[in-house]
C-alpha positions in Angstrom: 0.6 40.8 -28.6 1.1 44.3 -28.4 -0.9 43.9 -24.4 2.8 41.0 -23.9 5.1 43.4 -25.3 4.0 46.3 -23.3 3.9 44.3 -19.5 7.7 42.8 -20.3 8.5 46.6 -21.3 9.4 46.1 -24.8 7.7 46.8 -28.3 5.9 44.1 -30.2 9.0 43.9 -32.9 11.9 43.6 -30.4 9.7 40.7 -29.1 8.7 39.2 -32.2 12.8 38.9 -32.6 14.2 38.1 -29.5 10.6 35.2 -29.4 11.8 34.1 -32.8 15.5 34.0 -32.0 15.3 32.2 -28.5 11.4 29.6 -30.0 12.9 29.3 -33.4 9.2 30.2 -34.4 6.6 33.3 -34.0 5.1 33.8 -31.4 1.7 32.5 -33.0 3.8 29.1 -34.0 4.0 28.5 -30.8 0.6 28.8 -28.9 -0.5 27.2 -32.0 1.8 24.5 -31.1 0.6 24.4 -27.4 -2.6 23.9 -28.5 -2.2 21.1 -30.9 -0.3 19.2 -28.2 -3.1 19.6 -25.6 -5.2 18.5 -28.5 -3.4 15.2 -28.7 -3.0 14.7 -24.9 -6.6 14.9 -24.5 -7.2 12.8 -27.8 -5.5 10.0 -26.4 -6.7 10.5 -22.6 -9.9 9.5 -24.8 -12.9 11.3 -22.6 -14.0 14.0 -24.7 -15.1 14.0 -27.9 -13.2 15.7 -31.4 -15.4 18.9 -30.2 -14.9 19.2 -26.9 -11.3 18.6 -27.5 -11.5 21.8 -30.6 -13.6 24.2 -28.2 -11.1 23.2 -25.2 -8.2 24.5 -27.3 -9.7 27.7 -28.7 -11.1 26.2 -31.6 -14.8 27.0 -33.1 -15.2 24.6 -35.5 -14.1 20.8 -35.4 -13.7 20.7 -39.1 -10.6 24.1 -38.0 -9.0 21.8 -35.6 -8.8 18.6 -37.6 -7.2 20.4 -40.9 -5.0 22.0 -38.5 -4.4 19.3 -36.1 -3.8 16.9 -39.6 -1.1 20.1 -41.0 0.1 19.6 -37.4 0.8 15.4 -36.9 0.2 14.7 -40.0 -2.7 12.4 -39.4 -6.7 13.1 -38.2 -7.6 13.5 -34.6 -9.6 10.5 -35.5 -6.7 8.5 -35.7 -5.1 10.0 -33.1 -7.6 8.6 -31.0 -7.7 5.0 -33.2 -4.4 4.6 -32.3 -4.4 5.9 -28.9 -6.4 2.7 -27.5 -4.3 0.0 -29.3 
């Protein structure tokens, strides 16, 4: 985050505060939400396995992705895929 702050000409604290004011969440929450949305898109497309999707969105382990996905959307990746196939 330090590089990003420097790139936009501010410090980390000011960047974090401004980001929260504009988006209503921290930078890390925003990134996690975008990762989950991309994971959802890939699950619905149905071309990759859950493990491949986990790697694609930046998780080293599919179980960590599955836990984060359920926490974010309230259903598991497998349930998402089953719903998308209907």
